N, C-alpha and C positions, 0 to 999 in steps of 0.2 A: 652594794649598800643601798638602803631604801631612802636615800635622800639625794638632793642635788648638791652634794658637797664637793664635787670635783672628782671623786673616785667613781668611775663608771664601770658598769659590768663589762668584763672583758679585758680590763687592764690589770695584769698581774703586777701590782705595785711591788711585791717582793717575791714573785713567783720564781721558784728554782726550776728553770726550764730544762735543765739537763743535769746529769749526775755530776756533782761537784762544781756546777756552774752557777755563778751569781748573775743577777740582772746586769746587762751590759749597757754602758753609756759610751757613745762614740765621741770623738774629739770634734772640734769645730772644723768647718770647711777649710780646706787647705788654701792659704793665701798665696797666690803666685802671680807674677807679672804676666800679663796676657799677651804682650807684644811678641810676635813670632814671625819667622820668615814665611814666604808664601809656599804654596804647594809644590813649586818647581825647584825649591831648594837654593835659589841664588841669594847672595848677600845683599844687604841694604845699601843704598846710596845715601847722600846727605839728606835727602828729604824722606827717607824711609824709616825714620824713628830712631836713628843713632847719631850721636855727635862724632866729631873727628876722633875723640878719645875713645870711642866705642861704648860710651855710657848710653843708657836708654834715655831718650828725650822725654821729659815729663809732659811737654805740651803737644807733641806729635808722635803718635805711636801706630800709624797706619802703615803697613808694609808696602814696599814698592810693588807694582805689578810685575808679572813675568817679563823679563827683558825681551822675550820674543812676542810680546803682546802687540797685536795689530788688528785692523779690520773693523774697529768699532767707533770710528771717528764720528759718524753721523749720530750714533746712539749717545756718545759723550756730549755732543752739542744739545741734543734733545733733553738729555738728563739735566744739563745745566739750566735750560729754559724752564723746565718743570719745577726745579728747586727754587728758582727765583719767584715763580708764581705761587706755589703752594708750600714750599719749604720742606715737603716730604715726598719721597718717591720710592716706589717698590719695584725692584727687578725680580721677576719671577719666571720660572721655567724649569725644564728638566735638569737633572744632574749632569754636569759636564759641559753645560752650554756657556759657561764663562761669566756667571753673574758676579761673583766675588772679584774676579780679575777686572771686570769693567768698573766696579765700584772703586777698586784700588787705583785704576788708571785715572778716573775722574778726580779722585782725591789728590793724587800726585800732581796733576796739572793745576788744580786749585791752590795747592800749597806753594808750588813754585811761583805762581803768579802773585802771591801775597793775599789772595782772597780769604784763605783759611789759615789761622795761626794755631788753632787747637784742633786736633783730630784724634779719634780713637775708634777702635773696633770692639764691639761687645758681641761675643759669641753666645748666641741666645738659644742654642739647641739643647744644652744641658744646664740644670740649675747650678752645678758647681762652677762651670765656666762663666755663666752669667754673673754670679755673685762676685767671683774673683776679679772679673773685668771691671765691674762697677766700682769695686773697692779701689782698684788701681787708678781708674779715671778720677775717682774722688780725691785720691792723694795728689794727682797732678793738678787738680783745681783747688787744692788747699783745704779740702773738706775731709774730715776723718769719718769714714764710713766703716763702722765696726761690723764684723761678722756676727757679733752677738745680738744685734738688734734685728727686728723684724724686716723681712725683705721689702715689704711695702714702704716702710719708713726709709730704708736705704734708697729706694727708687725716688721717693719724694725729696730726700736731701740732695741727691744728684740732680734732679730736675731744678731744684731751687738754685743750685750752684751754676748750672748752665744758663739759667734765666738772667744771671748777673754777668755773663761772659759774652763777649762779641767774637765774631769770626770763627765759629766752631763748626766742625762737620763730624757727625756720628754715623757709623756704619753698624746697623743691627744685622749681624750675619747669620744666615740660616735659621730664620724665625719659622717656627712650625705653623702658626696660624695667626690671622689678623688680631684675634682677641689678646694674644700675648703682646703683640706690638703696640696695641692700644694702651696697655698698662705702662709700657716702657717709654712711650714717646714724650720727650720734653715739649712743653706747651709754648715756649716763647723763643724768639731769636733763632739763630743757627739753622743748619740744614741736617736732615736725616735721610740716609739711604738704607732701605730694607732689602735684604735678599732672602728669597724663599722658594721652595719647590711647590708651595701651596698656590693654587691658581685662581681662587675665588675670593671675593669680598674685600679686596684692597681699595676699591674706589672710595669707600667712606673715610679712609684715613690717610691716603697717599695717592699721588699720581701713579697709575699702574703702567708698567712696561713689560709686555710679554716678550721675553728675550728668546729668540729662535736661534737655530743653527746658522752658520755662516752662509752667505750666498756663495755660489761656485767661484765667482771671480775673486772674492775675498779669500776663499780657501786657497786658491792657486797662488795668489799674491803672498799669502802667509808662508806657504811652503817654499816658494822660490826665494823669498827674502831671507828666511831663517837659515835655509840650507846653502844659500849662495849657489844654487843650481838653477840654470835657466830653462830646464826641460819642462816647459809648461804642459806638454801632452802627458808626461808621466805624473806631474802634479795634479792634473785634472782627473786622471784615472785613480790616483790614490784618494783624492778628495771624494770621488764618487763611491769608492769602496768603503770609505769611513763615514759616509753620510753627512759630510761637512760638519761633524761634531767637533767643536773647538778642543775639547779635552783629548779626543782621539788624535786630532791633528798635532797637538802639542807632543803627545807621546811619539808619534811617527817622526816628527822633526828631531826630537831628542835622540832617537835611535840612529837616524841618518847621520847626525853629527858625530855620535860616539863611534859608530862603526865605519864612518868615512866611505859609505857605499853609494852615495848619490841617490837621487830620486828614482832612477831606473833600477838600480840594484835593490832598493827597498821594495819597489813595485813587484819585482820577481818574487821576493820572499813573501810579501803580503799575499800574492796570488796563490802560492803553494799552501800557505798556512790557512788561508780563508777557505780553500776547497775542503780541507780536512774538517774545519770548524763547521762549515755549512752542512756536512754530512751528519754531524752530531745533532744538527737541528731536528733530524727525524725523531730523536728521542726527547726533544723539547728541552735540551740543556740550556741553550742561550738563544735569545731572540733579539731582534731590533738593534738598538744602540748598544745593548749589552754585548752583542755579538761583535760589532765592529771595534769597540773598545777592547774587548778580550783579544781580538786578533792582534792588535798593536802591542798589547802587553805580553802576549804569549811570545812574541819575537824577542822582547826585552828580557824576559825571564830565561828563555832558552840561551841567549847570549851570556847571561850571568852564570848559568850552570857550567859553561865552558871556561870562561875567563875569571870569574869571581865566585867560586863555589860557596865560600863563607857567606857572602852577601845573599846568594840565592837561598841558602838555608834560612837566613833571617827572614827573607820575604815569605818563604813557605811557612815558617812558624807564625808570622803575622796573619796569614790567611785564615788561621783557625781560631783567632782571638777576636775580641770586639774591635771595631774599626778605629775608634778614637782613643787617644791617650794610653798607648801601650807602654808600660814602664820599662826602663832599661833592665831592671832586675829580672823581669820576665824573659827578656830576650838574651840575657847573658848565657843561658843554657846552650844557646846555639854555638858558642865558641868554647865555653869552659868544659863542656862534657867531652869534647874531642880530645882534650889534653889529659884527661884522667888516665893515669898509668903510662903516660908518654915517657916519663923518666925511668930508665932501667933500674931495677932493684940493685943490680950489681954496682951502680955508681954511687949508691948512698953509703954513708958511713955513720951507722947508728951511734948516737951519743955525742957526735960532733956538734959544736955550738958556733953560732955566728954572733958577733957583738953588734948591737944596735944602740941607738941613743937611749933606749929604755932598759938596756941590760942585755944579758945573753938570750938568744933565741935559738931553739932547736932547728936544725937545718930542715927537718920535715915541715915545721911550721912556716919557716921562711920560704920554703918551696911552694907551699900552698898560697902564701901571700903573693909570691911572684906570679904564680899561675893566674890568680884572680886579676892581678894588675894587667898581665898580658892579655887576658880575655877581655877586659874592659877596653884596652887600647884597640884590639881587633874589632870589637863591637863598634867603636866610634868610627873606625875606617869603613866597616861594612855599611853603617848607616849613612855615612857621607857618600859612599858609592851609590846606594839606593836613591839618595836625594838627588844626586847629579843626573840620574836617569828618570827623574820625575815619578819614581815608584813609591816614594815615602815622603811624608812631611815631618820634619823634625822640630821639636821644641826643646832647645837646650836648657832653658830656664827650669822647666818642670821635670826634665829627664824623661820625656815621653815621646812617642812617635805615633803617627796616624797613617792609615792606608785606606785608599778609596775602596768602598764596598764592592764596586764592580771588579777591581783588580783582585780583591780577595776571592771573589767568586770564580774568576778566571783561573787563578792558581789552583783552587780546590778542584775544579773540573778538569784540570790538565792531567792526562793519564801519566805524565812523567813525575808528578808530585807523589812522593812516598807518604801517603796520607796516614796510614796506620802508624808508621814510625814517628812522624811528627806529632801526632796526637798523643802517642804513648810517652814521648819525651816530655811534652808539655804537662801531661797529667802528673807525672812524678815530680816534676820541677815545681809546679804550682802547689801541689800538696805539701812539699817541703817548705815552700815560702809562706803558705797561709798559716797564721798563728793557730796554735792548738786551742787556746781559750781567748775568744774575742772579748772577754770581760776585762782584760787588762788594758788600761788606758793607752799604753805605748803601742798596742797592737792595732788600734782602730784605724790609723792612717794607712797601715799596710793592707788591712782588710778592704778599706775603701778603694785603694788603687788597684787591687787585684780582683775584687769580686766581679766586676763586669766581664772580665776575661774568663773567669771560671764559668759563668753562665753560658758564654758563647762556646767554650770548649766542651762543657757537659752536653750541650745540644749536639755537638759534632760526634759524640761517642754513641749516639743512639743507633747508628748504623753498624756498630760492633757489639752485638748483644752480650757476648761472653768475655769482653776485652777488659783486662785489669780490674776486675770487680772490686777487690778490696780497696785499691787506690781510689777508684771512682766513688765508692761509698764513703770513704773517709773524707775526701775533699768536699763532696756534696753535704755531708753532715756538718763540717766546720763552717761552710759558707751559709748553710741554712740557719745555723745557730747565730751567726753574725746578723743576718737579715731579721731574725726573730728579735734579737736584742735591740735592733734599731727600730722596731715597730713596723717593719715591712713584712707583715705576715703573709700577704698574698704571694710574695716571692719566696718566702721561706718554705711554705707548705709543700709545693711540688718537689723541692730539693730533698726534704725529708722523705718523701715518697720514693724518690730515685735512689736514695741511700738504702732504704728498706728493700727495694726491689733487687738490689745487688747482694742481698743476704749478708749484710754487714754483721760481724760477730756480736757487736753490742746492741742487739735488737731491743732490749728493754729500754735502754737509754734513748735510742732513736724514737721508739714509740711514745715514750714519755714526753720528749720534746715535741713530737707531732701533736700530741693531745694538748699541750700548752698552746701551740699555735692555733689549734681549733678554738681554744678559749679566746685568744687574742683577736680572732676573726668574729667572735660573737656567736659561735656555733656551740652553745653550751650542752645541748642534748647529746651531740656527737662526741664532745669531749668527755662528758660524763660516762658514756658507754665505753669509750676507749680506756679511761682510767680504771673503770670497774674490771674490764677484761685483763688489763695488765696486773692489777692488784691480785686478782684470783690466781694468776699464774705465778706471781712472785711469792705469795703466801705459801704455795705448794713447793716452790723451788728453794726459797731462802728462809722462810719463816716470817712471822708477823713483825719482829723487831729488827730485822735487817735494815741497814740504812737505806738501801734502794727501795724496799717495801714501804718504809716510812715516808720516803720522798713521794711515792705515788699516792699514798694515803693523804698527804698534805695537798697534792694537786686535786684529789677528789673532793676534799673539804672545801678548797677554794672554789671549785666549780659549783658545789652545792650552795655556797654563799651567793655566787653570781646568779644562780637560778632562783634566788629568793627563799631558799629552804634554810633559813638561818638557824633554827634550833638544831637541825641535823648537823649543820656545818660546825656550830659551836661544840657539839658533843664530840665530833670526830677530831676537830682541832685540839680539843682538850686531851683526848687519848694519845694523839701523836706527840703532843708537847711532853706529856709524862714519859713516854718511851724515849724521846730524843734526849731529855734531861738525863735519863738513866744510862742510855747507851753512849751518847756523845758529849754530855756535860752541859752545864748551864750557859757557857760562853761560846758554844759552837754557833756559827752563822745559821745553820739549819734550825737549831733550837730557837734562835731569835725569830726566824720566819714563822714557826708554829705559834709562838707567843703573839706575834703581830697578827696572824690570821685569827686567833681567838679574840683578840681585842676588836678586830673588824666585825666579827660576828656579834660580839656584845654590843657594839655601837648600833648595828642594824636591828638588834632586839630591843633597843631603847635603854640598855643598861650603860648609860653614857659616862657616869662617874667611874664605874669600874673600867670602862674602855679607856678613859683618859689616864687613869693611874697606870694601866698596863702599857699604853702607848708611850708614856713618859719613861717607864722602866726600860722598855726596849730601846728607845732612843738613847738613853744614858749608856746602856750596855754596848750598843753599836758604836757610839762615839768613842767609847773606851777601847773597844777591841778592833774596830775597823777604821776609825778615824772620822772626822766630821764631814768630809767631802765624799765619802764612799757612797755609791748609788743606793745601797740598802739603808744607809743613814739618812740620806735625803728622802727616801720613801717613808721612813719613820717620822721624820719632821713633817712631811706632807700629811700623814695620817693624824698626827697630833693636831695639826691645823684644822683638819676636818672635824674632830671632836670638839675643839674650841668653838667652831662655828655652830655645831649642834647644841652646845651649851649656852649659846647666845653671846659669846665673847667675840664679837665681830671684829673689833679693832685688832685684837691679838691675832685672830685667825688671818686677817688681811695681811698683816705684816709678815706672818710666817709663810703664807702662800707666795708673797712677793719674793721672799728670801729663797725659797725652794725653786721658784721659777727662774730666778737669776742663775742659780747654780746649774740647773738642768739645761737651760738655754746655752750656757757657756760650754757644756759638755756635749750636747746633742743637736743643737739647732732648734729653731722655734717650732718646727712642724712635727717633732717626735711626739708620740702619744703621751708620754709622761709629762712633757712640757704642756701639751694641750690640757691634760688633767689639772695641772697646777693653775693654768690660766682660767680654766673653768671654775675651779674653787675660788680664785680671786674674784671672778665675775659675780659669783653668788654672794660673797661677803660684801662686795661693793654695793650690790642691790640691797642687801640687808642694812647697810649703812646709809641708804637713801641716795646713793650716787647712781641714779638710774640710767642716765645717758651713757656714762662710761661703761656701766655694766652691760647695757644693750650692745655697744660696740664690741666688747670682748666676747659676748656670746656669739655674735655673728662671726667673729674670727675663729672661734673654736669650732663652730658648725662647719665653716668652709674647710678647715684643716682636717676634720674628721671625715667629712664626706669624700674628700680627695683621697684620704688614706685608706678608708674602710668600705666606702660605698654607702648607699642610702639606708640600709636596714640594720646597720650595726647599732647595738645598744648605746654606744657612746654618742652616735648621731641623734638617736631619740632623746638622749639626755640634754644635748645642746639645744635641740628644737624646743624641749620643754622649758629650758631656761629662758629662751627668747619669748615664749608665750607668757610665762609668769611675769616677765618684765614688761611686756605689752600691757598686761592687766594693771601693773603698778603705775604705768604711765597714763592710765585712763583710756587706753585704746581697746575697749572691751570687745567690740565687734571683731576686730582683727584677732584678738586673743581667742575668741570663741571659735572662729574658723580654723585657726592653727591647732587648737586642742582637739577639735573634732577629727581632723585628718590624722593627727598624731595618735589619737586613741585607736583608730582603725589599725594603724601600723603596729602599735604596741600590743594589741590583742593578738595580732597575727604572729609577731616575732617573739614576744615574751609570754604570751598567754594571759587570759583575763584575770587570773588570780595572782599574778606576779605582783609583789609589793610596788614595783615601779609603775605598773599599769594602774593600780589602784590610786597612786598619787596623781596620775594624769586625769583619771576620772574625777577625783576630788577637785582638781583645779578647774575642770569644766563646770562642775556644780557651782563653785564660787563665782565663776564668770557669768553663768546664767542668772545667779542671784543679783549680781551687780547690774545686769541688764534689765532687771525687773521681771524676768521669767521665773516667778517664784514657785509655781507649782512644779515645773520641771526640775528646778533646783532642789526642792524639798524631796522629791522622789529619788533623785540621783544621790543626794546626801545619805538617804536611808540605805540605798543599795551599797554605797561605798562603805558605810559604817558596818553593815552586816559582813561584807567581805573582809574588812580589816580585822574585825573581832575574831572571825574564823581563822584567818591566816596569821595574825600577829599577836592575838591575845588582848584582854580588856585594858591593860595599862600601857600599851604601846603609845608613844607620842603621836603616831599617825591616827590612832583611834581617837585620842583626845582632840586632835585637830578636826576630825570629822564631826565629833559631837559639838565642838565649838561652832562649826559652820552650820550645823543643823539648828543650833540655838538662835543664831542670827536670822536664819530664814524664818523660823517661827515668829520672831519679833516682827519681821517685815510683813508677815501674814496677819499680824494683829493679835497674836496669842502671846501677849507680853508676860502674863503670869507664868505660863509654862516655860517661856524663854528665860525668864528670870531664875526659875528653879534649876533649869538645865545649866545656865551660866554659873550659878553658885556651885553646882556639883563639879563642873569642869574646872573651875578655879581651884576648888579644894584638891582635886586630883592632881592638877598641874603643880600646885604648891608642894604637894607631897612628893611627886616624882621628879619635877624639874627645879623646884625652888621658887620662893616668892618673887624674886626679881628676874627670873628668866623672861625674855621678851614674849614668849608664848603665854606665860602666866599673866604678864601685864596686859596682854590682849584680852584675856578672859576677864580680868578685873575691870578693864575699860568697858567691855560689853555688859557686864553686870551693872556698872554705874549707869550706863545708858538706859537699861531696862528699868532701873529704879526711876529714872526720869520719866520714862514712858508711863509708868504706873502712878505718876504724880508725886513721888517722894523726892522732891527737889533738894531738900536739905541733905538726905542720904547720898543722892547723886553728886551734889557739890563736894561733900567730904571725900567721897571715893575718887572723884576726878582729881582733887587736890593731891591725894596720896599717889595716884598713878602718875600724875604730872611730875611730881618730885622724883619718883623712882625712875621714870623714863629719862628725865634730864640727867640723872646720875649714871644710868646704865648705857643709854644710847647717845647722850650728848644733847645740848640745848637746841641744836639746829637740825636734829633728825626730824623727818616728816611726822613720825608718830608722836614725838614730843610736841611739835607745833600743833598738831591736831588736838592733843589733849588740852593744851593751853586754851584753844578756842572753845572746846567743850566746857571747860571750867568757867570761862567767861559767860557762856550761855546759861549754865546752871546758876551762877550768881545772879544774873539778870532775872531769871525766872523766880528765884527765891525772893528777890526784892519786889518785883512787880506782879508776882502771881500770874504770869502769863502762861498760856498753854505750851506744853513741850513741843519743840519743832518737829514736824513730820520729816522723815528721812526720804529724800528723793534719790533717784538712782544716778549712777555715774554717766548714764547715757545723756544726761543734760549737760553737755560740754560744748565748748566752742569748737571751731574747725581745727584747732591745734590740740584738742584733747584736754584743755585746761578746764577746771571746774568753774561754773558760772557763779555760784554762790558758796559762801563758806559752809552753810549747813547742808550742802550736797555731799559732804564727806561720807565715805563708806568705812566699814570696819577695816582696819589695816591688816587684819589676818586674811589676806588674799590667799592664804594657803600656808603651808609650813615654811619655816625658814629653810628647810632642807627637802625640796621636792625631789622627784625621782631621778634616778640615773639610768 
């Protein structure tokens, strides 16, 4: 769309990304209590976050340290001193050094002494755990922190609540970088402990502690104390072999206790296993601390394979998945698959029924139910077994488990692990679990839980080139489509490629989805070429009116529209619409999409009344057929808001954008591209309504979200940067606007091309800014260049062409050619009244400019009469408090004063005559409010 309406190039508002698939909206982030046991699997005590009744304590939810924790007494004292001085401390160091356990130990001591009454852990490594932990802490503090509101607002609410609370301790666990911790840190009262593997930059925000491995005497003390074995020589040699790494020592101690072999017996095993492992070092398999940790874990897994084969199988399955939050339903395959066919067919009696509370149940169905229940029970036992050996961390609240990445690597590298068998079972199981169509709302949470593990598993299959190709392709396709629907195009694209590489049978559908993902990434030329190639093959294979061929034609039309080739897009959309109405009917969702696409093209061509009528028609049809909350219906309401904005109905557009934004945030979260598009549209309408500060804040938010999601060169990022630059100009900060627009124009020329309608809008904005800075010759030349480009690309009656003619008229007036400026304003006013209507805000701008030029020519009475009419119309259309209305009122007062006193018409000075805050120094310093179109580029 050639305006800054909130729909930006690359966002398929209603793009059908795959055969039979609608645009997908995911559910809100899962809310879960974040309190969990520690990595060693022991239960909590009275200060560990549970009451005697076993309920979660709302005030204290920091787990107890490992019961074997020792050797950090000096660090605990130093940590307490640092917190008293600065209130903030960061424990950083390598994985396995015991950072989190030290924080838990300090917290436990502080809680028991009465120093801290409120304590919580916020797991900061992943956005989902971060948000859910903040929400739970908010509940404990009596603050409702909804997942539907912006993350920054959630953080602020939590900080405000902590600022009113005494005696609290917050652990920010596993923070990736200091920049994230800086955002999360509460500003007042209380203490914060940060744990991180990041080693630099903590000095600015916290007292840094570089946590190292144990000293040798502490290692020996730990081993002898935990194992109740006084053989200090064996303990010393074990500690030396394990590099004094606390995590490795904890694994060794757990094995010694479970196997009852003593320090000497474990040392013998460790020596034998280490020798084999060190030989594998020649191939570069494991090095340094990975090696010593793998040695201890290898012993544990070998013991499991003998005594607990079910638990060993679960551990092996976990090794090929993501390390965090492995759902129970993914691991159930480990037990349930073994029982298939276990019951002899001879023991079954077909037709027999059992009676349940809900009526008769066939014995076969009852048997399946019993098998599943038995499998779940066995899984619980196996997980408990793994937890007792410190091989797994279990979160019973969310039904997930986590395994240390070093343990995963050790199991995968173990030659006794049946890698191909485990990968094959997981592929089939995850493919069965992953929903076929992620567009269904009930499937989103399942997709969210499973998708990270699909990514990890697909990566593991790379070493098996011809392995289960059909299953791999199908699973990659479904997961890619989920990521595409969530706006995570960079993750979706390689998965589509992987599916295609497996020669998946539905290649047309896959290639179609891949082309839509190219659009989502802003790669329009590549998407255009892909759609063209697919269309040629489908025309030959199926014919022009086959639904699959029409779907590709629709994608090609959408891409043309994004490329600024609106006439071609409208023509193709129109042909596809006629074919879909004939083949599929008027009420088919695909028909609605083509009708919507045609309306978008009309709007881009300046045929806004037609676009509004068509958007309204599509919205009514979708509400009737799909329901008011369907994603396609929300897209129609968004597009109708866009055209209301184009038609100058800013208040209506603002209310509609806010309504759509609420619905989309509820479904997707605030960072989804569709939500950012609605937020962008809201920012535009707020600016048009004169609420500049709020609009400026929203544009900043959109820009940050799009840069994070798409990178710096995405058309949506260019659109948000343009919105910020326009708003800077409205705020009178013209030098900043000029610099922003100059850099933006370079990027737009490179990314979109110099003749793209969006690039022409940016060049127009730079011309307006140059005029406002008094650089009139440069502005005049640039306006001429933009006008010629727009007339060539858009046609003579396009609103953008009229806007450039309007800007050129103002510049002529500033250069002193008032007569020619007056004639040009009169022509622009006439054309805008014919095309947009007499009371459209753009028309009012031209009427205002014409009145001003009459004043410049000395016709004060005519100027006064015209100002009075514009003032009345602006008050009715924009409201009495809108800046444009206020400006017209002042101009009317000047005109009346000049007609009474016959004084010279005031010379217009430039906006650069402002104070340090950017405010105008004198009332008659005002510039033309037409700083550009209501709808600059996207």
